[in-house]
Residue, then its C-alpha position, 0 to 999 in steps of 0.5 A: m131283488k134285495i135279499i140277493d144283494l144282501i147276500n152278495c155282500l156276504s162272504k163263503a164263510e159268513l154264508g156258512e155262518i148264517r145257514f148253521a144258525l138257520k138250521a138250529h132255527s123253528r122255522q126250517s122254511l128259512l133254511k130251504l129258502f136260503d139254499g134255493i136263493v144262494k144257488r140262485r145268487h147270480n140269477i137277479n131275478p130268480e121266479k117266485a115259482d121256483l122258492f115257491q116249489l121248494v119251500y112248501n114242495e107244491p106249485y105256487a098259485v097267485e092267491k098263495d103269493y103272501l106265503i112266500r113273501n112273508e119267507l122271504r121277509l122274514l128271511t131279510q130280517q134274520l140276514e140283515a140281523f147276522v151284518i149287524k151284529d157282525s159288524i158289532s163284534a168287528k169293531l168290537r175287535e178293533n175297540p175292546s172298550f167299545g161295548s164297555l158301557h154295555l158290560l157295566r150296566r149287565y153286572e150293574k143289573y145282577g147287582a154285581l156292583n164291586l165287579y161294576e166297579k173294578e172294571w171301570r176304573k180298569q176302564f177308566r185307566t185304559q180310555k185314559d192311556q188312549k186319549a179316547w176324549d169321546q170315550m171317557a166322557d161316556l164313562l163318566y156320565e155313566k159312573a155320575r149315573y151310577l152313583r145317582n142310583h147306588k149311593e146315598l145322597s149326601v154333599a160329598l156324594l153330590k160334589e162327587i157327581a158334580k166333579l165327574t160331570n165337569d171333567a166329562i164336559r171337558y173331555e167332551s169339549r176336547h173331542a169336539q176339537e179334535k173332529i172340528r179340526k178334522a173337518e177343518l182340515e177335510n174342508a181345507f183340502a176340498n177348497r185347496s183342491l178346488q182353487a187348483y182347477i179355479p185360481e181366483h176361487q177363494m178360502p171361506e172363513v167358516n165360522y163354526g158357530l153359526f151352527f149352533k146359533p137358533s133360527g127363530e124359525d125351528a122350535l127344536l133349535e130354540y127348544l134345545r137352547l132354552r133348556i140350556k140357558s133354563y139350568q143358567a136361570s133362576g126365579e122368575k127368569k127361569l121360570a118364564i124360560i120354563h113357561r116358553l118351553i112349556d109352549l114349543y113342547p107340543g112342537v118338538c115331540i111331534f118331530r122328536k120322540e125322545y122329549k116326550n116325556d120332558i113336559y112331566l120334567l118341565w111341570a115339575t121344574v116350575g112345582l120346585e122353581h115355586f117352592l124355591a120361591a115360598d109361594f107354596e100354594k102355586a107349586q102345589e098346583a104345579y105339583e098337581k099338573t106334573t102328576e096328572v102329565a105321569v099319568t097320562l104318559r104312563l111314566p114309572f114313579d120318579p122317587k126324586i119328584f115324589f120327593n119334593m112334591m111331599s116336601n111342598l105339602m110339610k112346607l102347607k102342613r098337610y102331614e096326614e096327606i104325606v103320610t098318606l101318600v108316602r105309605k102307598r108308595w113305600t114299596d116303590i121308595r124303600n128300594n131307592k138307596t138315594l133318596i130312603y132315609r129322607f123320606e123316613y125322615l119326611l115321613a117321620m116328622s110327619h108323625i111328629f107334627l101329628n104328635e103321633p111320636d110312637a109312628a115315629y120313633k118306629l122308623i129311626h133305624q139301628g146304626i145311623n151313624k153309617r148314614p151321610e152326616s147331614e141324615y145321621y144328625n136328622f135322625r139323632f135330633l129326632y132321637a130326642i124330639c120322640f123321647y120329649l114327646m113320649d115323656d121320657v125326660d132322661r132319654f131325652e136329656r141323655e139325647v142333646n148331651n149326646i148330640n153336643q158332645k159328637i158335635k164338640y169333637r167332629p165337627p160337622i159341615e153343616r152350620e146348622y147343626p151345631v147350632l140346633g144342638q146349643l139350641f136344644a141344650a137350653f131348650t133342656r135348661y128353659k123345661f126341666y131345670l128353671t123355675d123362676k118365672n122371669e128366667q124362662l122368659m128371659l131364656k125363651s126370649d134369649i132362644h128365640k133371639k137366637i133363632t132369629e139370629h142364625d136365620k139371618r146366617i144360615p139360609l133359611f135355618k127357620e124353615f128347617l123341621i128340627t128348627k120349626w118343630l122347637i118354635g112350636q114348643l116355644t110357643 
């Protein structure tokens, strides 16, 4: 009987702990059964009738056999849970860092973010001192995940995440090298021992790379290899790889349930690649497929992919649809600290293109100077645009001057903002200061020329939403 073998694996002290826990259990029949089996544990096959009589205080009957079987199943579950918890506790006592990620996740769950960051630094120093490469890598991946979920998106943040993950790969590699060296040692010992009995036995040369080469018959290995390649490719080559992954997906998720949701990411990637290739209609088709998959799999709302979808609708000039969809999802969006300002900017610019400056202005919060640099300048230009469309010339001109002063004394990292500052200053002069028609036409032509020139130097400068609005005003 399995439960007898399980009980025989426990010490007297552990049996006492289990009995104490069962005394507090709502099902007291488990305690009676446990006591009865412990007394009879030296009997390999205790009689069911005896156990039934002990638990239910009535004679055993075949038609009631399911009752005692159910009690035995529940008691076995309790014993197995105790063994698992005890093993985890023992490992935690041997290596306190074993539960570090669980501790960090608990702090994060209940909003103790300052405590999270302090504890993370402490744990990372400890693991570094011990040269625990795998634990260091886990902590770096954890920190990257934490930053994505809790910090505003910016160039600096992306650089930090890239560095964290790059370091994690380095430490994973060190850990893997150590494990391979240990395996090589065991392998050499086994072969050397074999030579003692068979002198002619040759020590084999093991090519560990063979273990990672894909097999044409193994869909899972090909799938994983192509997933890696998909991150290294771009354009048409990447699309071909993604479509091959979509073909492999049905066979892969049968055996690996953890990849079930990959199809959602694959279609979203198809949409993004078409978007980057400026094929917005095909991107929209892929994003519609992405939405269909999300509904089918009942996936939670993904703000990042949703943002990409809205960006594509912006390229298609479907502004009313953006306003409707974003406002419909606003409850989910406003709790996302990493993308909330980008959604507000996208929504505000949709209102601008719909000539609704009042609605756009309401989306601009006070204290924008605390935002990442790109978001700060986006909203400063948005302020100016709102004032212009509201026919508030004084505030428009003052805002343009303030932007250029800020750029002069604290030049931004992104190259487009100083250029936009100059263009807006020229636009102000064109609109409100020049009265001669020829001078107006010359300045207008000069602004168009500068936009074209800068589009060659700054990738997709003409596609920048603020630039597009400015071009529209000059048309």
